[in-house]
N, C-alpha and C positions, 0 to 999 in steps of 0.2 A: 180594513174591511168593515169594522164595526160602524165607523162613521158613514161609510157608503150605504150600509144597510139602513141606517137611520134616515139618510137622505132619500133612499128608495121609497120611504113612506111619506114623503113630502106631498102636500096638496098641490104644489106647483108642478105641472106635467113636465115642463122642460127640465127641472131639477131631477124629477123622478126618472126620466128616460136616460139622462146623462149618468145618473148613479147606476142604473142597470147596465149601461154600456161599460162603465168602469169596473163594475163587479165582474162582468163577463171577461173583460180584458185581464183582470187579475187571475181569474180562474184559468184562462187560456195560458197565461204565463206559468202557472203552476201545473200545467199539463192535465188539468181537470176538464178535458174537452167536452165530455157529456154535459157537465153542469154549465159550462160556458155556453154551449149550444142552446140550452134551455133559456138562458138570459137573452141571447141574441134573438131567438124566436119570439120571446115575449115582446121585444121591441118591434119586430115586424108585425106581429099580430095585433098589438094593442096601441102602438104609437106610430102608425103609418104616416102621420102628419110630420114627423120629426125629420130634420135634416140629417140625423144620425142613422137613418135607415140604410143608406149606402154603405156606411162602415159596418153596420151589423150584418148586412148581406155578405160582404166580403169575408167577415169573420166566420159566418156560418159555412161558407164554402171551405175555408181553412179547417174548421172543426170537422166537417163531414169527411174531408180527405184524411185527416189524422185518425178518425174513427173507422175508416173504410166504408162509409155510407155513400156509395157511388151514385145511387139513384137520387138521394137527397141533394148531393153535390150538383148533379146535373140540373135538377129542378131549380135550385137557387142560382146557379150560374146562368141559366136561361133567363130567369127573372132579371138578374142584374144587367145582363147584356141586351136583352130585348127591350126592356122598359127604360133603362137609365143610360145606356150608351149614347154618347152624343156624336 
């Protein structure tokens, strides 16, 4: 986690966004769903250019379900399927 937090401060956006995703994944695995949700939402809000947005959206849906945030889950599910479903 310490190394990922250092990488999160990288000036290279691709490294920064990948570090955020990995931090979110670690937090999710530790059942820290609220903190993981924050990291995934940062990716969506600040790094929409990234190819990791799809994974972040999927994880937001998972976190929202675990936290019982049904409205948030519905909103992100809609975004995922309306904009990215092929």
